[in-house]
C-alpha positions as CSV (number, residue, x, y, z in Angstrom):
1,M,2.6,21.4,15.6
2,N,-0.7,19.9,14.5
3,K,-1.0,19.6,10.7
4,T,-3.9,21.2,8.9
5,L,-6.4,19.1,7.0
6,K,-4.8,20.4,3.8
7,E,-1.4,19.2,4.9
8,Q,-2.7,15.9,5.9
9,L,-4.4,15.4,2.5
10,K,-1.1,16.2,0.8
11,Q,0.4,13.1,2.4
12,F,-2.0,10.9,0.6
13,A,-2.0,9.7,-3.0
14,P,-3.1,12.2,-5.7
15,S,-6.7,12.4,-6.6
16,L,-7.9,9.4,-8.7
17,G,-10.3,11.6,-10.5
18,Y,-13.5,9.9,-9.4
19,N,-16.8,11.6,-9.7
20,V,-19.4,12.1,-7.0
21,K,-23.2,12.0,-7.6
22,E,-24.7,15.4,-8.2
23,D,-26.7,15.4,-5.0
24,Y,-23.5,15.8,-3.0
25,K,-21.6,18.3,-5.2
26,N,-23.3,21.4,-3.6
27,I,-21.9,20.7,-0.1
28,T,-19.6,23.6,0.8
29,N,-16.1,22.7,0.1
30,T,-14.0,23.8,3.1
31,H,-10.8,23.8,1.0
32,F,-12.1,26.4,-1.5
33,K,-10.8,30.0,-1.2
34,P,-13.2,32.4,-3.0
35,K,-12.0,35.6,-4.6
36,I,-14.1,38.8,-4.1
37,Q,-16.3,39.4,-7.1
38,I,-17.9,42.8,-7.9
39,H,-21.0,43.7,-9.9
40,R,-19.8,44.2,-13.5
41,R,-22.0,47.3,-13.9
42,Y,-20.0,49.0,-11.2
43,I,-16.6,48.2,-12.6
44,S,-16.3,51.7,-14.2
45,L,-16.8,53.3,-10.8
46,I,-13.7,51.7,-9.3
47,E,-11.5,50.6,-12.1
48,S,-9.6,53.9,-12.3
49,K,-8.9,53.7,-8.6
50,I,-8.1,50.0,-8.0
51,G,-7.5,48.7,-11.5
52,P,-4.3,47.0,-10.6
53,M,-6.1,45.0,-8.0
54,L,-8.6,43.6,-10.5
55,T,-8.0,40.2,-12.3
56,L,-9.4,38.9,-15.5
57,T,-12.0,36.1,-15.4
58,Q,-13.7,34.2,-18.2
59,N,-17.5,34.3,-18.6
60,R,-18.8,30.9,-19.6
61,Q,-22.0,32.3,-21.2
62,N,-20.5,34.8,-23.7
63,N,-16.8,33.7,-23.5
64,K,-15.8,37.3,-22.7
65,Q,-13.2,38.3,-20.2
66,Y,-14.0,40.7,-17.3
67,R,-11.8,42.4,-14.7
68,D,-14.3,41.6,-12.0
69,E,-12.3,39.8,-9.3
70,I,-10.2,41.6,-6.7
71,A,-6.8,39.9,-6.2
72,V,-7.1,39.3,-2.5
73,D,-7.6,36.1,-0.7
74,N,-10.2,37.1,1.9
75,I,-12.5,39.8,3.2
76,S,-10.0,41.0,5.8
77,D,-7.4,41.7,3.1
78,F,-10.0,43.6,1.1
79,L,-11.1,45.7,4.1
80,T,-7.5,46.4,4.9
81,F,-6.9,47.5,1.3
82,V,-9.9,49.9,1.4
83,R,-8.9,51.3,4.8
84,E,-5.3,51.8,3.9
85,S,-6.2,53.4,0.5
86,R,-8.5,55.8,2.3
87,Q,-5.9,56.7,4.9
88,K,-3.3,57.3,2.2
89,G,-5.7,59.6,0.4
90,G,-6.1,57.3,-2.6
91,I,-9.8,57.1,-2.2
92,S,-12.4,59.1,-0.2
93,D,-14.6,57.8,2.6
94,V,-17.5,57.7,0.2
95,D,-15.4,55.8,-2.4
96,G,-14.6,53.2,0.3
97,Y,-18.3,53.0,1.1
98,I,-19.1,52.4,-2.6
99,F,-16.4,49.8,-2.9
100,L,-18.0,47.9,0.1
101,S,-21.4,48.1,-1.5
102,I,-20.6,46.4,-4.8
103,V,-19.2,43.0,-3.5
104,E,-21.4,40.4,-5.2
105,N,-20.5,37.1,-3.7
106,L,-20.8,37.5,0.1
107,K,-22.4,34.1,0.3
108,D,-19.1,32.4,-0.6
109,F,-17.4,33.6,2.5
110,S,-17.5,32.4,6.1
111,S,-19.8,33.9,8.7
112,D,-16.8,35.4,10.5
113,E,-15.7,37.2,7.4
114,V,-19.3,38.4,6.6
115,R,-19.6,39.7,10.2
116,E,-16.4,41.6,9.8
117,Y,-17.7,43.0,6.5
118,H,-21.0,44.1,8.2
119,H,-19.0,45.8,10.9
120,A,-16.9,47.7,8.4
121,L,-20.1,48.9,6.6
122,S,-21.6,50.2,9.8
123,S,-18.4,51.9,10.9
124,T,-18.0,53.6,7.5
125,E,-21.6,54.8,7.6
126,K,-21.1,56.3,11.1
127,R,-17.9,58.0,10.0
128,I,-19.6,59.5,6.9
129,D,-22.6,60.7,8.9
130,V,-20.2,62.5,11.2
131,L,-18.5,64.1,8.2
132,I,-21.9,65.2,6.8
133,N,-22.9,66.7,10.1
134,A,-19.6,68.5,10.3
135,Q,-20.2,69.7,6.7
136,K,-16.9,68.2,5.6
137,L,-18.2,66.4,2.5
138,C,-18.9,68.0,-0.8
139,E,-22.4,67.8,-2.4
140,D,-21.3,65.3,-5.0
141,D,-20.0,62.9,-2.3
142,I,-23.1,63.3,-0.2
143,E,-25.2,62.6,-3.3
144,D,-23.2,59.5,-4.1
145,Y,-23.5,58.3,-0.5
146,R,-27.2,58.8,-0.3
147,R,-27.7,57.1,-3.7
148,R,-25.9,54.0,-2.4
149,S,-27.4,54.0,1.1
150,E,-30.6,52.4,0.0
151,I,-28.7,49.6,-1.7
152,I,-26.5,49.3,1.4
153,E,-29.5,48.9,3.7
154,I,-30.8,46.1,1.5
155,L,-27.4,44.5,1.7
156,K,-27.2,44.9,5.5
157,E,-30.6,43.4,5.9
158,Y,-29.5,40.5,3.7
159,I,-26.5,40.0,6.0
160,R,-28.6,40.2,9.2
161,M,-30.9,37.4,7.7
162,Q,-28.1,35.3,6.5
163,L,-25.7,35.4,9.4
164,P,-27.8,33.0,11.6
165,I,-28.0,30.6,8.7
166,M,-24.3,30.9,8.0
167,E,-23.5,30.3,11.7
168,V,-25.4,27.0,11.5
169,Q,-23.6,26.1,8.3
170,K,-20.3,27.0,10.0
171,E,-21.0,24.7,12.8
172,E,-22.0,22.0,10.4
173,N,-18.9,22.5,8.3
174,T,-16.7,22.4,11.4
175,R,-18.4,19.2,12.5
176,K,-17.9,17.6,9.0
177,Q,-14.3,18.8,8.9
178,K,-13.5,17.2,12.3
179,E,-15.3,14.1,11.1
180,Q,-13.1,14.0,7.9
181,E,-10.0,14.6,9.9
182,R,-10.9,11.8,12.2
183,Y,-11.6,9.6,9.2
184,L,-8.2,10.4,7.8
185,C,-6.5,9.7,11.1
186,L,-8.3,6.4,11.4
187,S,-7.2,5.6,7.8
188,K,-3.6,6.0,8.8
189,N,-4.2,3.4,11.6
190,V,-5.7,1.0,9.1
191,F,-2.4,1.2,7.1
192,S,-0.1,1.1,10.2
193,G,0.8,-2.5,9.8
194,I,1.2,-4.9,12.7
195,D,1.5,-3.7,16.3
196,V,5.1,-5.1,16.8
197,D,8.3,-5.0,14.8
198,A,8.7,-8.1,12.8
199,K,12.5,-7.5,12.4
200,I,15.0,-8.9,14.8
201,S,17.8,-6.5,14.4
202,V,20.7,-8.8,15.4
203,T,21.1,-12.5,15.0
204,P,20.6,-14.2,18.4
205,V,23.8,-15.3,20.1
206,L,24.3,-19.1,19.8
207,D,25.4,-20.7,23.0
208,E,27.0,-24.1,23.6
209,D,23.7,-26.0,23.5
210,D,22.6,-24.2,20.3
211,F,25.9,-25.1,18.6
212,T,25.6,-28.7,19.7
213,L,22.0,-28.9,18.4
214,A,22.8,-27.3,15.0
215,I,26.0,-29.4,14.4
216,G,23.8,-32.5,15.1
217,W,21.8,-31.7,12.0
218,L,24.9,-32.2,9.7
219,N,25.8,-35.4,8.0
220,E,28.0,-37.9,9.8
221,K,31.2,-36.9,7.9
222,L,31.0,-33.2,8.9
223,K,30.0,-34.1,12.5
224,N,33.0,-36.3,12.9
225,E,35.3,-33.6,11.5
226,I,33.9,-30.8,13.7
227,K,33.8,-32.9,16.9
228,N,31.4,-30.4,18.4
229,R,34.1,-27.8,18.8
230,V,33.6,-24.2,17.9
231,N,37.2,-23.5,17.2
232,V,37.3,-26.3,14.6
233,V,34.4,-24.6,12.7
234,L,36.1,-21.2,12.9
235,E,39.4,-22.6,11.7
236,K,38.3,-25.0,9.0
237,F,34.6,-24.4,8.2
238,G,34.3,-20.6,8.6
239,E,32.9,-20.3,5.1
240,D,31.2,-23.7,4.7
241,Y,27.7,-23.7,3.1
242,E,26.2,-26.6,5.1
243,V,27.6,-25.5,8.5
244,G,26.3,-22.0,7.8
245,R,22.9,-23.4,6.9
246,V,22.3,-25.4,10.1
247,L,23.6,-22.5,12.3
248,S,21.3,-20.1,10.5
249,A,18.4,-22.5,11.0
250,R,19.0,-22.6,14.8
251,A,19.4,-18.8,14.9
252,A,16.0,-18.5,13.1
253,E,14.4,-20.7,15.8
254,K,15.7,-18.4,18.5
255,A,14.7,-15.3,16.5
256,A,11.1,-16.6,16.1
257,K,11.0,-17.2,19.9
258,I,12.1,-13.5,20.4
259,F,9.4,-12.4,18.0
260,Y,6.6,-14.4,19.7
261,Q,7.7,-13.2,23.1
262,R,7.7,-9.7,21.8
263,C,4.0,-10.3,20.9
264,G,3.3,-11.2,24.5
265,F,2.8,-14.9,23.8
266,Q,4.0,-17.8,26.0
267,V,6.8,-19.6,24.2
268,E,8.6,-22.9,24.9
269,D,11.7,-23.9,23.0
270,V,11.0,-27.5,22.1
271,S,13.8,-27.9,19.6
272,I,16.5,-27.8,22.2
273,N,15.1,-30.9,23.9
274,Q,16.7,-32.9,21.1
275,I,20.0,-32.8,22.9
276,K,18.6,-33.3,26.4
277,E,17.8,-36.5,28.2
278,N,14.5,-37.7,29.5
279,T,12.4,-35.6,27.1
280,D,9.5,-36.7,24.9
281,D,9.7,-36.8,21.1
282,E,7.9,-33.5,20.4
283,W,11.0,-32.0,18.9
284,K,10.7,-34.4,16.0
285,Y,7.5,-32.6,14.9
286,F,7.9,-29.0,15.8
287,D,10.3,-26.4,17.2
288,L,8.3,-24.1,19.4
289,K,5.2,-24.1,21.5
290,V,3.5,-20.8,21.2
291,N,0.6,-20.4,23.6
292,N,0.7,-24.1,23.8
293,C,0.3,-24.5,19.9
294,P,2.9,-26.4,17.9
295,V,4.9,-24.2,15.5
296,D,7.7,-25.5,13.1
297,I,10.2,-22.8,12.1
298,K,11.4,-22.7,8.5
299,N,14.4,-20.5,7.7
300,S,15.1,-19.0,4.3
301,R,18.3,-17.2,3.4
302,R,19.0,-14.5,0.9
303,A,21.2,-15.7,-2.0
304,I,24.9,-14.6,-2.0
305,S,24.8,-13.2,-5.5
306,S,21.6,-11.3,-5.2
307,P,21.0,-10.2,-1.6
308,E,18.1,-8.0,-2.6
309,R,16.3,-11.2,-3.6
310,Y,14.9,-13.7,-1.2
311,V,14.4,-17.4,-1.1
312,E,11.8,-20.1,-0.6
313,H,11.5,-23.1,1.6
314,C,10.1,-26.5,0.8
315,V,9.0,-29.4,2.9
316,P,7.9,-32.9,2.0
317,K,4.7,-32.7,4.0
318,F,3.0,-30.8,6.8
319,K,3.5,-32.4,10.2
320,I,1.0,-33.5,12.8
321,A,2.0,-33.3,16.5
322,L,1.8,-36.3,18.9
323,D,-1.7,-35.1,20.0
324,N,-2.9,-35.0,16.4
325,E,-2.8,-31.3,16.3
326,N,-1.8,-29.7,13.0
327,V,1.6,-28.0,13.2
328,K,1.8,-24.4,12.0
329,I,4.7,-23.4,9.7
330,A,6.4,-20.0,10.6
331,G,8.7,-18.4,8.1
332,V,11.9,-16.5,9.0
333,L,14.1,-14.7,6.5
334,S,17.8,-14.3,7.3
335,N,20.8,-12.9,5.6
336,Y,23.3,-15.2,4.0
337,L,26.0,-15.4,6.7
338,W,29.0,-17.7,7.0
339,P,29.6,-19.7,10.2
340,S,32.3,-17.3,11.3
341,A,29.8,-14.4,11.3
342,L,27.1,-16.5,13.1
343,L,29.4,-17.7,15.8
344,T,31.3,-14.4,16.4
345,P,28.7,-11.7,15.4
346,A,30.6,-9.0,17.2
347,N,33.5,-9.4,14.7
348,T,31.4,-9.0,11.5
349,E,30.3,-5.8,9.8
350,K,27.5,-7.6,7.9
351,N,23.9,-7.1,8.5
352,T,22.8,-10.0,10.8
353,S,19.2,-9.1,11.2
354,L,16.3,-11.5,10.6
355,L,12.7,-11.0,9.5
356,F,9.7,-12.9,10.8
357,L,7.5,-13.5,7.8
358,G,4.4,-14.9,9.4
359,E,2.6,-18.3,9.6
360,T,0.8,-20.7,7.4
361,T,-1.0,-24.0,7.8
362,E,-2.0,-27.0,5.7
363,H,-5.6,-25.9,6.1
364,E,-4.7,-22.6,4.5
365,H,-3.1,-24.3,1.5
366,K,-6.1,-26.4,1.0
367,K,-8.4,-23.5,1.4
368,L,-6.5,-21.5,-1.2
369,K,-6.8,-24.4,-3.7
370,E,-10.5,-24.7,-3.1
371,E,-11.1,-21.0,-3.5
372,F,-8.9,-20.3,-6.6
373,N,-8.6,-23.6,-8.6
374,S,-10.9,-23.4,-11.6
375,E,-11.2,-24.6,-15.1
376,H,-8.8,-22.0,-16.3
377,F,-6.5,-21.5,-13.3
378,R,-4.7,-24.0,-11.1
379,I,-2.4,-23.7,-8.2
380,D,0.3,-26.4,-7.6
381,F,2.2,-26.1,-4.4
382,G,4.5,-29.0,-5.1
383,R,7.9,-29.5,-6.5
384,P,7.5,-32.5,-8.8
385,G,10.4,-35.0,-8.7
386,R,12.1,-33.3,-5.8
387,N,10.5,-34.8,-2.8
388,A,8.9,-31.5,-1.9
389,N,5.1,-31.3,-1.9
390,F,4.8,-27.8,-0.4
391,F,6.6,-24.6,-1.0
392,F,6.4,-21.4,1.0
393,P,6.7,-18.2,-1.1
394,P,6.7,-15.1,1.1
395,W,3.1,-14.2,0.1
396,I,1.8,-17.5,1.7
397,F,2.4,-16.2,5.2
398,N,0.0,-14.3,7.4
399,Y,0.8,-12.6,10.7
400,P,-1.2,-13.6,13.8
401,S,-4.5,-11.7,13.9
402,D,-3.7,-10.6,17.5
403,L,-1.0,-8.3,16.0
404,Y,-3.6,-6.2,14.1
405,K,-5.4,-4.8,17.1
406,S,-4.8,-1.1,16.1
407,R,-5.8,-1.8,12.5
408,N,-8.9,-3.7,13.4
409,E,-10.1,-1.1,15.9
410,A,-9.6,1.6,13.3
411,I,-11.6,-0.5,10.7
412,D,-14.4,-1.0,13.3
413,E,-14.6,2.7,14.0
414,L,-14.6,3.6,10.3
415,T,-17.4,1.1,9.7
416,Q,-19.5,3.0,12.2
417,Q,-18.8,6.4,10.7
418,G,-21.9,8.1,9.4
419,E,-22.5,10.3,6.5
420,M,-20.2,8.6,4.1
421,E,-21.5,10.7,1.3
422,H,-19.8,13.8,2.8
423,I,-16.5,12.1,3.2
424,L,-16.5,10.6,-0.2
425,S,-17.4,13.9,-1.8
426,Q,-14.9,16.1,0.1
427,A,-11.6,14.1,0.2
428,K,-10.7,14.7,-3.4
429,D,-7.0,14.2,-2.8
430,V,-7.4,10.9,-1.1
431,N,-7.8,7.4,-2.7
432,L,-10.7,6.1,-0.5
433,I,-11.2,2.8,-2.5
434,P,-9.0,0.7,-0.1
435,L,-10.8,2.1,2.9
436,C,-14.2,1.4,1.3
437,I,-13.1,-2.2,0.7
438,V,-12.0,-2.9,4.3
439,T,-15.1,-1.3,5.7
440,N,-17.4,-3.1,3.3
441,V,-18.8,0.0,1.6
442,N,-21.0,-0.3,-1.5
443,L,-19.5,2.4,-3.7
444,T,-22.3,2.3,-6.2
445,K,-24.3,4.1,-3.6
446,Y,-22.1,7.1,-3.8
447,W,-20.4,7.1,-7.3
448,H,-21.6,7.3,-10.8
449,N,-21.0,4.2,-13.0
450,E,-18.5,6.3,-15.0
451,S,-16.4,6.7,-11.9
452,L,-14.8,3.3,-12.5
453,K,-14.3,1.3,-15.7
454,T,-16.5,-1.7,-16.3
455,W,-13.8,-4.2,-15.3
456,E,-12.9,-2.1,-12.3
457,W,-16.5,-2.2,-10.9
458,A,-16.5,-6.0,-11.4
459,F,-13.1,-6.4,-9.7
460,Y,-14.1,-4.2,-6.8
461,Q,-17.1,-6.4,-6.1
462,K,-15.1,-9.5,-6.4
463,L,-12.4,-8.3,-4.0
464,L,-15.0,-6.9,-1.6
465,N,-16.8,-10.3,-1.5
466,R,-13.6,-12.2,-1.0
467,I,-12.4,-10.0,1.8
468,C,-15.9,-10.3,3.5
469,A,-15.7,-14.1,3.2
470,N,-12.1,-14.7,4.1
471,G,-10.9,-11.7,6.0
472,L,-7.8,-9.6,5.3
473,S,-5.3,-12.2,4.2
474,L,-2.1,-11.8,2.2
475,P,-2.3,-15.1,0.2
476,F,-6.0,-14.5,-0.6
477,L,-5.2,-10.9,-1.8
478,Y,-2.2,-12.0,-3.8
479,L,-4.1,-14.8,-5.6
480,T,-7.1,-12.6,-6.2
481,F,-5.0,-10.4,-8.4
482,L,-3.3,-13.3,-10.2
483,S,-6.6,-15.2,-10.8
484,H,-8.4,-12.0,-12.0
485,F,-5.5,-11.5,-14.4
486,T,-6.1,-15.0,-15.9
487,E,-9.8,-14.3,-16.1
488,M,-9.1,-11.2,-18.1
489,L,-6.9,-13.2,-20.5
490,S,-9.2,-16.3,-20.9
491,S,-12.4,-14.3,-21.3
492,H,-11.2,-11.1,-23.0
493,S,-13.8,-9.0,-24.6
494,E,-14.1,-5.5,-26.1
495,Q,-15.6,-4.1,-22.8
496,Y,-12.2,-4.8,-21.2
497,K,-10.0,-3.1,-23.8
498,D,-9.0,-0.5,-21.2
499,Y,-7.8,-3.1,-18.7
500,R,-4.4,-2.5,-17.3
501,P,-3.0,-4.6,-14.3
502,D,-1.3,-1.4,-13.1
503,Q,-4.7,-0.1,-12.0
504,Y,-4.9,-2.8,-9.3
505,R,-2.8,-0.4,-7.2
506,R,-5.8,1.9,-6.6
507,F,-7.7,-0.9,-4.9
508,V,-5.2,-1.7,-2.2
509,F,-2.8,1.3,-1.8
510,M,-3.8,4.8,-0.5
511,N,-0.4,6.2,-1.3
512,T,3.2,5.1,-2.1
513,D,4.1,5.0,1.6
514,E,1.9,1.9,2.0
515,Y,3.3,-0.4,-0.7
516,N,4.1,-2.9,2.1
517,K,0.7,-2.7,3.6
518,P,-2.0,-3.5,0.9
519,L,-5.4,-3.1,2.5
520,G,-3.6,-2.8,5.8
521,I,-2.1,-6.3,5.5
522,Y,1.6,-6.2,6.5
523,D,3.6,-7.4,3.4
524,P,7.2,-6.8,4.5
525,L,8.7,-8.0,1.2
526,Y,6.3,-6.0,-1.1
527,T,5.0,-9.2,-2.8
528,V,1.7,-7.6,-3.9
529,R,3.3,-4.5,-5.4
530,S,5.9,-6.7,-7.1
531,L,3.1,-8.9,-8.6
532,I,1.2,-6.0,-9.9
533,E,4.4,-4.6,-11.6
534,V,5.2,-8.0,-13.2
535,L,1.7,-8.5,-14.5
536,D,1.6,-5.0,-15.9
537,K,5.0,-5.7,-17.5
538,L,3.7,-8.9,-19.0
539,W,0.5,-7.2,-20.3
540,S,2.5,-4.4,-21.8
541,A,5.2,-6.6,-23.3
542,D,3.1,-8.2,-26.0
543,H,-0.6,-8.1,-25.3
544,N,-1.6,-10.1,-28.4
545,L,0.9,-12.8,-27.6
546,I,-0.5,-13.6,-24.2
547,R,-4.1,-13.3,-25.3
548,K,-4.0,-16.7,-27.0
549,Y,-3.6,-18.5,-23.7
550,K,-6.8,-19.7,-22.0
551,Y,-5.5,-22.0,-19.2
552,F,-3.0,-21.1,-16.6
553,R,-1.0,-22.6,-13.8
554,L,1.0,-21.2,-10.9
555,S,3.3,-24.1,-10.2
556,G,6.1,-25.3,-8.0
557,F,8.8,-22.8,-7.8
558,H,6.5,-19.9,-8.6
559,I,6.5,-20.4,-12.4
560,F,3.5,-19.0,-14.2
561,Q,2.6,-21.0,-17.2
562,G,-0.2,-21.1,-19.8
563,K,-1.6,-23.2,-22.6
564,I,-4.1,-22.6,-25.4
565,S,-6.2,-25.8,-25.0
566,P,-6.5,-28.4,-22.2
567,N,-4.4,-31.0,-24.1
568,D,-1.5,-28.8,-24.9
569,N,1.8,-28.7,-23.0
570,W,2.4,-26.0,-20.5
571,E,4.4,-23.0,-21.8
572,T,6.2,-20.6,-19.5
573,I,4.8,-17.0,-19.3
574,I,6.7,-15.7,-16.3
575,A,9.9,-17.2,-14.8
576,Y,13.3,-16.6,-13.3
577,C,16.6,-17.7,-14.5
578,G,17.9,-20.9,-12.9
579,G,21.3,-20.8,-14.7
580,R,24.8,-19.8,-13.6
581,I,27.2,-17.3,-14.9
582,E,30.7,-18.7,-14.9
583,G,32.9,-17.3,-12.2
584,K,30.0,-15.4,-10.6
585,G,27.4,-18.0,-9.5
586,K,23.7,-18.1,-9.9
587,C,22.2,-15.8,-12.5
588,G,18.8,-15.4,-11.0
589,K,17.6,-12.8,-13.5
590,Y,14.0,-11.9,-12.9
591,P,11.5,-11.5,-14.3
592,L,11.8,-13.3,-17.6
593,V,8.6,-12.3,-19.3
594,L,6.9,-13.7,-22.4
595,G,7.2,-11.0,-25.1
596,E,10.5,-9.7,-23.8
597,S,12.4,-13.0,-23.5
598,N,12.6,-15.4,-26.4
599,R,11.2,-18.9,-25.9
600,C,13.3,-22.0,-26.5
601,P,11.9,-23.9,-29.5
602,V,12.8,-27.2,-27.8
603,C,11.8,-27.1,-24.1
604,K,9.4,-24.1,-24.5
605,K,11.0,-22.3,-21.5
606,L,12.0,-18.7,-21.6
607,I,15.6,-18.0,-22.5
608,C,17.5,-15.7,-20.2
609,P,19.0,-12.8,-22.2
610,K,21.8,-12.4,-19.6
611,C,23.3,-15.9,-19.5
612,G,21.4,-17.9,-22.3
613,F,19.9,-20.5,-19.9
614,C,16.5,-21.9,-20.6
615,S,16.2,-25.2,-18.6
616,E,18.4,-27.8,-17.0
617,E,17.4,-30.7,-19.4
618,C,17.5,-28.7,-22.6
619,Q,20.4,-29.4,-24.9
620,I,20.1,-26.0,-26.6
621,S,20.6,-24.1,-23.3
622,K,23.6,-21.8,-23.4
623,G,23.8,-21.6,-19.7
624,I,27.2,-22.4,-18.3
625,N,25.8,-24.3,-15.4
626,I,22.5,-25.1,-13.6
627,S,21.3,-23.7,-10.3
628,Q,21.0,-27.1,-8.5
629,D,24.4,-27.9,-7.0
630,D,25.5,-31.2,-5.4
631,K,24.8,-29.9,-1.9
632,Y,21.3,-29.0,-2.8
633,M,20.5,-32.4,-4.5
634,G,22.2,-34.2,-1.6
635,A,20.0,-32.4,0.8
636,M,16.9,-33.2,-1.2
637,N,17.8,-36.9,-1.3
638,S,18.3,-37.0,2.4
639,N,15.0,-35.2,3.1
640,E,16.9,-32.3,4.7
641,N,15.6,-28.8,4.5
642,I,16.5,-26.7,1.5
643,D,16.8,-22.9,1.8
644,D,18.9,-21.4,-1.0
645,Y,16.4,-20.7,-3.8
646,K,15.3,-17.3,-4.9
647,I,11.7,-16.4,-5.2
648,P,10.8,-14.6,-8.5
649,F,8.0,-12.6,-7.0
């Protein structure tokens, strides 16, 4: 069954309370249901007969209450009430005629209702004339009838004049309602995400060649012990970290191939050539050729102790293919599975699905730095001292633009929609700000200055300009929020006293169902929503404490730091716990927020309230252990890929 416009509106976010310019307030609201109002000077004529049907209303001029509305929802109900009251003997035909003549607000009703009302008047007149001719009415009734007939004729003439106008208005309202319904339908397409499923529901089966390839990535000691035999892995290394890591990495390559093929792209598995003879060295630089473009697959695994958290992946440098073409990095997120589950997936009850996170390039990293690095805010993608110059948090990835066909077509059609003032004035239950941003609408044309706060107007324009210049991009959107937050801190003034990071939501989300699609950008791990929540938590924790910082840095493993002056040392503002809890493993508590967590007086890092850890090198730290284990450090020293680190947000 098709949903009504009202039902569709209920699916969207509650009204944000914005105002519309006065010019557009008088347009007929198709959602308004008027009550029948009667002339107050005639209340005494009917109150004794239909008093229970009258409701109290407040008069704005004299603040008095009047029983001048009839408690029915439409003209048809009122006419039914009059007809049934007459049939039951509660009122006479003349009484009914009088009731019809004292309705005051006919202009509030639709043309169909007014036509029905006009028909009822004419029918009543004919019936009374028949009764008069048959001498079945008393003199008092006849006098009352004739006294009202002149007024009735004026009313009928008014109806005859207004009906054509109302018909035109009806057609116009119908057109506008269809236009609005179409607008809302298109808006759903804007927030529909990508056109294919980014989730690979089951880990791909690893055949003999896949096993041989993955085992070849291990160190010599493990390779010699395994001897390229599956049964040895199942018997002796069924829960081995390193073996699980390389098998997961190969499974991620195959999952990425499945995803790209699902998108309709031509895909060649280059990685497998590593174990084949008479092949070139392309496999040293990338794993897949997608539409003849080189793509390197980086797998990340969820941590054992916190499966709801995810991990990052670091590389020493971006690669360049043999033909000097820059290699894309594609991210895949997999569950933490032991070798036994990866080699015999039919025997495990665990979730073996994988998620394709998107793509990024060296050019994208450089572009982000150029766009967002400023005197007061810096981005550092490196991991100092750990042979990793680039890290890939989940917000760094974008899905190929080809996968947003439905979204982009909806945006194009919305951009061509006319009469925006009607839509912006009518859809009171819909947050249209995100749609206005993606369609490049200048809201100042339609809204009063009071509709948004001063800082919100400034942010709207900043976000609008950035989207126009760079397109809809998850990393650009993410860093726009974070950089604006630092601007509000470093240049705080009284005009921004009503600033709250939580208000960022209204600029990118139409409703709660779209938290993973800010501005129609697919964000499967909800990184934008999480960032807004963390920033609001930080702002609320101790506003005065963070206001002292004027310089900020997003560094390495997604640590947000600040300092008061350029020559000061960096101090942690937002972090995650890198310590261990004895007998349980990594703590990983997040977020640690300045104002909620205490700061270590020695290393200036935030102290985890759960395990007492602050930093690896600090002597005061109460942490039982540190997050870097021997396997991780060994992998770093040998330039192998690292994949078991949680991302704070």
